[in-house]
C-alpha positions as CSV (number, residue, x, y, z in Angstrom):
1,M,33.9,-19.3,-102.7
2,L,36.6,-16.8,-101.5
3,T,34.4,-13.8,-102.7
4,D,31.2,-15.2,-101.1
5,F,33.1,-15.9,-97.8
6,C,34.8,-12.4,-97.7
7,T,31.5,-10.6,-98.5
8,N,29.3,-12.7,-96.0
9,P,27.4,-10.2,-93.9
10,V,28.3,-11.9,-90.8
11,L,31.9,-11.8,-91.5
12,L,31.7,-8.1,-92.4
13,S,29.7,-7.0,-89.4
14,V,32.1,-8.9,-87.0
15,V,35.0,-7.0,-88.7
16,I,33.2,-3.8,-88.3
17,L,32.4,-4.4,-84.6
18,L,36.2,-5.3,-84.1
19,V,37.6,-2.2,-85.9
20,L,35.1,0.2,-84.3
21,S,36.1,-1.4,-80.8
22,A,39.8,-1.2,-81.6
23,L,39.3,2.6,-82.5
24,R,38.1,3.1,-79.0
25,L,34.4,3.7,-80.0
26,N,32.2,2.4,-77.0
27,V,31.5,-1.3,-77.5
28,V,27.7,-0.9,-77.2
29,F,27.7,1.8,-80.1
30,S,30.0,-0.5,-82.0
31,I,27.6,-3.3,-81.5
32,V,24.6,-1.3,-82.8
33,I,26.4,0.1,-86.0
34,A,27.7,-3.4,-86.7
35,A,24.3,-4.9,-86.3
36,L,22.9,-2.3,-88.5
37,C,25.5,-2.6,-91.2
38,G,25.2,-6.4,-91.1
39,G,21.4,-6.3,-91.7
40,M,21.7,-3.9,-94.5
41,L,24.7,-5.8,-96.3
42,A,22.4,-8.9,-96.2
43,G,19.5,-7.0,-98.0
44,M,17.5,-5.8,-95.0
45,D,16.4,-2.2,-94.9
46,G,17.7,-0.2,-91.8
47,L,14.2,-0.2,-90.1
48,S,13.8,-4.2,-90.3
49,A,17.5,-4.6,-89.0
50,M,16.8,-2.4,-86.1
51,K,13.4,-4.1,-85.3
52,S,15.3,-7.4,-85.3
53,F,18.0,-5.8,-83.1
54,T,15.2,-4.5,-80.7
55,A,13.4,-7.9,-80.6
56,G,16.7,-9.7,-79.5
57,L,17.4,-7.2,-76.7
58,G,15.0,-9.1,-74.2
59,N,17.0,-12.1,-74.3
60,G,19.9,-10.5,-72.6
61,A,17.8,-8.8,-70.1
62,P,18.0,-11.5,-67.3
63,I,21.7,-11.5,-67.6
64,A,21.9,-7.7,-67.2
65,F,19.6,-7.9,-64.1
66,N,21.8,-10.6,-62.7
67,Y,24.8,-8.4,-63.1
68,A,23.3,-5.4,-61.6
69,M,22.3,-7.5,-58.4
70,L,25.8,-9.0,-58.4
71,G,27.3,-5.5,-58.5
72,A,25.2,-4.4,-55.5
73,F,26.3,-7.5,-53.7
74,S,29.9,-6.6,-54.5
75,I,29.6,-3.2,-53.1
76,A,28.0,-4.5,-49.9
77,I,31.0,-7.1,-49.5
78,S,33.3,-4.1,-49.9
79,R,31.7,-2.1,-47.2
80,S,31.9,-5.0,-44.7
81,G,35.7,-4.9,-44.8
82,V,36.1,-8.6,-45.9
83,T,38.0,-7.8,-49.1
84,E,40.1,-5.1,-47.6
85,L,41.1,-7.4,-44.7
86,I,42.3,-9.8,-47.4
87,A,44.3,-7.0,-49.1
88,R,45.7,-5.9,-45.8
89,E,46.9,-9.4,-44.9
90,L,48.6,-9.7,-48.5
91,F,50.4,-6.4,-47.7
92,K,51.7,-7.9,-44.5
93,R,53.0,-10.9,-46.4
94,I,55.0,-8.6,-48.7
95,G,56.5,-6.8,-45.9
96,G,58.5,-3.5,-45.9
97,E,61.6,-4.5,-47.7
98,V,60.8,-6.2,-51.0
99,T,63.7,-8.3,-52.3
100,P,63.7,-9.7,-55.9
101,K,63.4,-13.2,-54.6
102,K,60.6,-12.3,-52.2
103,L,58.6,-10.5,-55.0
104,F,59.1,-13.4,-57.4
105,V,57.6,-15.8,-54.9
106,F,54.9,-13.6,-53.8
107,K,53.9,-12.6,-57.3
108,Y,53.6,-16.0,-58.9
109,T,52.0,-17.5,-55.7
110,L,49.2,-14.8,-56.1
111,L,48.9,-15.5,-59.7
112,L,48.6,-19.3,-59.0
113,I,45.9,-18.6,-56.4
114,L,43.9,-16.5,-58.8
115,T,44.2,-19.2,-61.4
116,L,42.9,-21.8,-59.2
117,I,40.1,-19.5,-57.9
118,S,39.1,-18.7,-61.5
119,I,39.0,-22.5,-62.5
120,S,37.0,-23.3,-59.3
121,S,34.4,-20.7,-60.4
122,Q,33.3,-23.1,-63.2
123,N,32.9,-26.3,-61.2
124,L,33.8,-26.6,-57.6
125,I,31.9,-23.4,-56.8
126,P,30.1,-22.5,-59.9
127,V,29.7,-18.8,-59.7
128,H,31.1,-17.9,-63.1
129,I,32.2,-14.3,-63.0
130,A,30.6,-13.5,-59.8
131,F,33.8,-13.7,-57.9
132,I,35.6,-11.0,-59.9
133,P,34.0,-7.9,-58.8
134,V,34.2,-9.0,-55.1
135,L,37.8,-10.3,-55.2
136,I,39.8,-8.2,-57.7
137,P,39.2,-4.4,-56.9
138,P,40.5,-4.6,-53.4
139,L,43.7,-6.4,-54.8
140,L,44.4,-3.6,-57.2
141,P,46.7,-1.9,-54.6
142,V,48.5,-5.1,-54.0
143,F,49.0,-5.3,-57.7
144,E,50.4,-1.8,-57.8
145,R,52.7,-2.6,-55.0
146,I,54.4,-5.6,-56.7
147,R,54.1,-3.7,-60.2
148,L,52.1,-6.5,-61.6
149,D,50.9,-6.2,-65.2
150,R,47.1,-6.5,-65.1
151,R,47.0,-8.1,-68.6
152,A,48.5,-11.0,-67.0
153,V,45.7,-11.2,-64.6
154,A,43.3,-10.6,-67.4
155,C,44.6,-13.7,-69.2
156,I,44.5,-15.8,-66.1
157,L,40.9,-14.9,-65.3
158,T,39.9,-15.5,-68.9
159,F,41.8,-19.0,-68.9
160,G,40.0,-19.9,-65.8
161,L,36.5,-18.9,-67.1
162,I,36.9,-20.9,-70.4
163,T,39.3,-23.9,-70.2
164,P,37.3,-25.8,-67.6
165,Y,34.1,-25.8,-69.4
166,M,35.9,-27.0,-72.5
167,F,37.6,-30.0,-70.9
168,L,36.1,-30.9,-67.5
169,P,32.4,-32.4,-67.5
170,V,31.4,-30.9,-64.3
171,G,29.8,-27.4,-63.5
172,F,29.6,-25.4,-66.5
173,G,31.5,-28.0,-68.4
174,K,28.8,-30.4,-67.8
175,I,26.4,-28.0,-69.6
176,Y,28.7,-27.3,-72.5
177,L,30.1,-30.8,-73.1
178,N,27.4,-33.1,-72.2
179,T,24.2,-31.0,-72.8
180,I,25.2,-28.7,-75.6
181,L,28.1,-30.3,-77.5
182,I,27.1,-33.9,-77.2
183,G,23.4,-33.1,-77.5
184,N,23.8,-31.4,-80.7
185,L,26.1,-34.1,-82.1
186,N,23.6,-36.7,-81.2
187,S,20.6,-34.8,-82.7
188,N,22.5,-34.3,-85.9
189,G,23.0,-38.0,-86.4
190,L,26.3,-38.7,-84.8
191,S,26.2,-41.0,-81.8
192,V,28.8,-40.0,-79.3
193,D,29.3,-41.2,-75.8
194,P,29.8,-38.4,-73.2
195,S,32.8,-40.2,-71.8
196,L,34.6,-39.4,-75.1
197,A,34.6,-35.6,-74.4
198,P,37.4,-35.1,-72.0
199,G,39.9,-37.2,-74.1
200,A,38.8,-35.3,-77.4
201,M,39.1,-31.9,-75.8
202,L,42.6,-32.7,-74.1
203,I,44.7,-31.2,-76.9
204,P,42.7,-28.1,-77.3
205,A,42.8,-27.6,-73.4
206,L,46.6,-27.9,-73.6
207,G,46.6,-25.3,-76.3
208,M,44.9,-22.8,-73.7
209,V,47.5,-23.9,-71.2
210,A,50.3,-23.0,-73.5
211,G,48.6,-19.6,-74.1
212,L,48.4,-19.1,-70.3
213,L,52.2,-19.9,-69.8
214,I,53.2,-17.5,-72.6
215,A,51.1,-14.7,-71.2
216,V,52.3,-15.0,-67.6
217,F,56.0,-16.0,-68.1
218,F,56.9,-14.1,-71.4
219,S,54.5,-11.6,-72.7
220,Y,53.5,-9.9,-69.4
221,R,56.3,-10.8,-67.0
222,K,57.8,-7.4,-66.7
223,P,56.8,-4.8,-64.2
224,R,54.2,-2.2,-65.1
225,D,53.3,0.9,-63.3
226,Y,50.0,2.3,-62.7
227,A,48.9,5.6,-61.3
228,A,47.7,5.9,-57.7
229,A,44.1,4.4,-57.4
230,E,41.4,7.0,-57.9
231,T,38.6,7.4,-55.5
232,G,34.9,7.4,-56.2
233,N,35.1,5.2,-59.0
234,A,33.0,2.2,-57.6
235,V,36.2,1.0,-55.8
236,E,35.0,1.7,-52.2
237,S,37.2,-1.2,-51.0
238,Q,40.2,0.9,-51.6
239,E,39.3,3.7,-49.3
240,P,40.6,3.2,-45.8
241,R,38.1,1.9,-43.4
242,E,37.7,0.6,-40.0
243,I,37.6,-3.2,-40.1
244,R,35.2,-4.4,-37.3
245,P,34.9,-8.1,-36.6
246,R,31.1,-8.0,-36.5
247,N,30.9,-6.5,-40.0
248,V,33.7,-9.2,-41.3
249,A,31.6,-12.0,-39.7
250,A,28.4,-10.6,-41.6
251,G,30.5,-10.5,-44.7
252,A,31.5,-14.2,-44.3
253,V,27.8,-15.3,-43.6
254,A,26.7,-13.2,-46.6
255,I,29.1,-14.9,-49.0
256,A,28.0,-18.3,-47.8
257,V,24.3,-17.3,-48.2
258,A,25.0,-16.0,-51.8
259,L,26.8,-19.2,-52.7
260,A,24.0,-21.5,-51.3
261,G,21.5,-19.4,-53.1
262,Q,23.4,-20.0,-56.4
263,L,23.9,-23.6,-55.8
264,W,20.7,-24.7,-54.6
265,L,18.3,-22.3,-56.1
266,D,20.1,-21.5,-59.3
267,S,19.3,-17.8,-58.9
268,L,21.9,-15.1,-58.8
269,V,19.1,-12.5,-58.2
270,I,17.8,-14.4,-55.0
271,A,21.3,-15.0,-53.9
272,S,22.3,-11.4,-54.0
273,V,19.2,-10.1,-52.4
274,A,19.5,-12.7,-49.6
275,A,23.2,-11.8,-49.1
276,I,22.4,-8.1,-48.9
277,L,19.6,-8.7,-46.3
278,V,22.1,-10.5,-44.2
279,F,24.1,-7.1,-44.1
280,V,21.0,-5.1,-43.3
281,I,20.1,-7.6,-40.4
282,A,23.6,-7.3,-39.1
283,R,23.4,-3.5,-39.4
284,T,26.4,-3.4,-41.5
285,I,24.3,-1.5,-44.1
286,R,21.4,0.6,-43.0
287,L,18.1,0.3,-44.9
288,R,18.4,3.7,-46.3
289,D,21.9,3.0,-47.7
290,T,20.7,0.3,-49.8
291,Q,19.8,2.6,-52.7
292,D,23.3,3.9,-52.6
293,V,24.7,0.3,-52.7
294,F,22.5,-0.5,-55.8
295,T,23.6,2.6,-57.5
296,H,27.1,1.8,-57.1
297,G,26.6,-1.8,-58.0
298,I,25.0,-0.5,-61.3
299,S,28.1,1.5,-61.8
300,L,30.4,-1.4,-61.2
301,M,28.7,-4.2,-63.2
302,G,25.8,-2.6,-65.1
303,G,28.0,-1.9,-68.2
304,I,28.5,-5.7,-68.7
305,G,24.8,-6.2,-68.7
306,I,24.2,-3.5,-71.2
307,V,26.9,-5.0,-73.4
308,M,25.2,-8.4,-73.1
309,I,21.9,-7.0,-73.9
310,A,23.2,-5.3,-77.0
311,A,25.0,-8.7,-78.0
312,S,21.7,-10.4,-77.8
313,G,20.3,-7.8,-80.3
314,F,23.4,-8.4,-82.5
315,A,22.9,-12.1,-82.6
316,E,19.2,-11.6,-83.4
317,V,20.1,-9.6,-86.5
318,M,22.5,-12.1,-87.6
319,K,20.0,-14.8,-87.4
320,A,17.5,-12.8,-89.2
321,T,19.8,-12.3,-92.0
322,G,20.3,-16.1,-92.6
323,S,24.0,-15.3,-93.1
324,V,25.2,-17.6,-90.5
325,D,23.8,-20.6,-92.5
326,T,25.0,-19.2,-95.6
327,L,28.5,-18.7,-94.4
328,V,28.7,-22.3,-93.1
329,K,27.2,-23.8,-96.3
330,T,29.4,-21.8,-98.6
331,V,32.5,-23.1,-97.2
332,S,31.3,-26.7,-96.7
333,E,30.4,-26.8,-100.3
334,A,33.7,-25.6,-101.6
335,I,35.8,-27.6,-99.3
336,G,35.9,-30.9,-101.3
337,D,37.8,-33.8,-99.8
338,Y,40.7,-31.7,-98.3
339,R,40.5,-32.7,-94.6
340,G,43.1,-30.3,-93.4
341,L,41.4,-27.3,-95.2
342,A,38.1,-28.3,-94.0
343,V,39.1,-28.5,-90.4
344,F,40.7,-25.2,-90.6
345,L,37.9,-23.4,-92.1
346,M,35.3,-24.9,-89.7
347,L,37.4,-23.5,-86.8
348,V,37.7,-20.1,-88.4
349,I,34.0,-19.8,-89.1
350,G,33.4,-20.8,-85.3
351,L,35.8,-18.1,-84.3
352,V,34.0,-15.4,-86.4
353,I,30.6,-16.5,-85.1
354,T,31.5,-16.5,-81.5
355,M,33.4,-13.2,-81.8
356,G,30.3,-11.5,-82.8
357,I,27.8,-13.0,-80.6
358,G,30.1,-13.6,-77.6
359,S,28.8,-16.9,-76.5
360,S,30.4,-20.3,-77.3
361,F,27.2,-22.0,-75.8
362,S,25.2,-20.4,-78.4
363,T,27.5,-20.9,-81.3
364,V,27.5,-24.7,-81.1
365,P,23.7,-25.2,-82.0
366,L,24.3,-22.8,-85.1
367,I,27.1,-24.9,-86.6
368,A,26.5,-28.4,-85.5
369,A,23.8,-29.0,-88.1
370,I,26.3,-28.4,-90.9
371,Y,29.6,-29.6,-89.3
372,V,28.4,-33.0,-88.2
373,P,27.3,-34.2,-91.7
374,L,30.3,-32.7,-93.3
375,C,32.8,-34.5,-90.9
376,M,30.9,-37.7,-91.5
377,K,31.2,-37.2,-95.3
378,L,35.0,-36.6,-94.8
379,G,35.3,-39.8,-92.8
380,I,36.3,-37.8,-89.6
381,S,36.1,-39.9,-86.5
382,P,33.6,-39.1,-83.8
383,A,36.3,-37.9,-81.4
384,A,37.9,-35.5,-84.1
385,T,34.3,-34.3,-84.8
386,L,33.7,-33.6,-81.2
387,A,36.9,-31.8,-80.9
388,I,36.3,-29.7,-84.0
389,V,32.7,-28.6,-83.1
390,G,33.7,-28.0,-79.5
391,V,36.7,-25.9,-80.4
392,A,34.7,-24.0,-83.1
393,G,32.3,-23.1,-80.4
394,A,34.9,-22.0,-77.8
395,L,37.1,-20.1,-80.3
396,G,36.4,-16.3,-80.0
397,D,35.0,-16.5,-76.3
398,A,38.3,-15.2,-75.5
399,G,39.2,-12.1,-77.3
400,S,35.5,-11.0,-78.2
401,P,34.7,-7.6,-76.9
402,V,31.2,-8.9,-76.0
403,S,32.1,-12.1,-74.2
404,E,31.4,-12.4,-70.4
405,S,34.9,-14.2,-70.1
406,V,36.5,-10.8,-71.2
407,L,33.9,-8.4,-69.8
408,G,34.2,-10.0,-66.3
409,P,37.9,-9.5,-66.0
410,T,37.6,-5.9,-67.2
411,A,34.9,-5.1,-64.8
412,G,37.4,-6.1,-61.9
413,L,40.6,-4.8,-63.3
414,N,39.4,-1.4,-64.5
415,A,37.5,-0.6,-61.1
416,D,40.0,2.4,-60.9
417,G,39.8,3.3,-64.4
418,Q,43.2,2.1,-65.4
419,H,42.6,-1.1,-67.5
420,D,41.3,-0.6,-71.1
421,H,38.8,-3.2,-72.2
422,I,40.1,-3.5,-75.6
423,Y,43.8,-3.1,-75.5
424,D,44.2,-4.7,-72.0
425,S,41.7,-7.5,-71.9
426,V,40.4,-8.1,-75.6
427,I,43.4,-8.0,-77.6
428,P,45.8,-9.9,-74.9
429,T,43.3,-12.7,-74.6
430,F,42.6,-13.0,-78.3
431,L,46.2,-13.4,-79.1
432,H,47.2,-15.7,-76.3
433,Y,44.1,-18.1,-76.5
434,N,42.5,-18.0,-80.0
435,L,45.8,-18.7,-81.9
436,P,46.9,-21.6,-79.7
437,L,43.5,-23.0,-79.6
438,L,43.0,-22.6,-83.3
439,A,46.4,-24.6,-83.8
440,A,45.4,-27.2,-81.1
441,G,42.0,-27.7,-82.6
442,W,43.3,-28.2,-86.0
443,I,45.8,-30.9,-84.6
444,A,43.0,-32.7,-82.8
445,G,40.7,-32.5,-85.8
446,M,43.6,-34.2,-87.9
447,I,45.0,-36.9,-85.6
448,L,42.1,-38.1,-83.3
């Protein structure tokens, strides 16, 4: 069993992806190489592997287009002066003389606000990562002023993007818990009431909270200095500009229009276009400048879209190899009646799969068909089964180089080129969330 597990193409391809990324090879290049290697290790020839990869690219195209439009909207917002106004007001709160007590209160108040905003982006105002490129880049000078370690901010943003959908059955959590998780459990022979989900996922959620507290109050509490903000790197909001009340008002209206478009029409594209038209009508942006806005938007957010497209191709290759099913079946057949080992290995497999494809929402359907019968065979309760499958899906969403929950924070924090995706976002979030979540998920699987 150990040999089959360690030589599984899915596991090996994910390891290749992570190693190449850690060596600072571009993430997209790493994905392509890992997909090709995974396909060939599974017995596919190189041409077949790349055909599968290409066939899967279309699945990520809508996401990429959404992010391009979101980037354009973010640039338009920055030109209105709304975000710069926020930054200036925060500078006023800091004041001229910064005492240790004043700095402490300001720093952790700001981190608390960012945490609440991030959490709200999954339920109260379900815009997912859309708020990051709008809010974070203009705050970078504020972070520099208080010498804030951006890795702490990355951990906060990732926490807010993941924990709410794991635990709260509203917004994105309603989709993950009720539609995907409960739906797949029920379709595989285990009748589970949706009201059971929050209680079953409480212990895993507390594991995420523990990781957040460790990151903010221990790992990244010390001051960290960054170079002065560079200009011309899609951080237009950092350049001094005149703030006009009319433009700020247009920005506020555009934000409201964008929010309404996402909530009522469920379309980020329409919401972004409508918001940009608000700026054009208000003459904050001239028609001929919309080309420049879109180009800068691509620079800001297009990279995330390309990574998500490549990740879709990678996932398609892994499905074509059949190695995901093989990996799950290999472990399930060798577990026997050892519940502790079974729970641990089920969680680890979920971690491996999600680290590769970057989506917990896509992992659950892949593993539920095997996990549910296995849990029933071992006499594991419905609540524990729900926790195991739910955590197995969520594991790896933090710390995956191709996950939106990590790419989003990087897009905002690296707007001035001083935040490394792998070493400042991927590794910190992996260590602070996957390890506690793995432990908490195992506890939930054992005691519920």
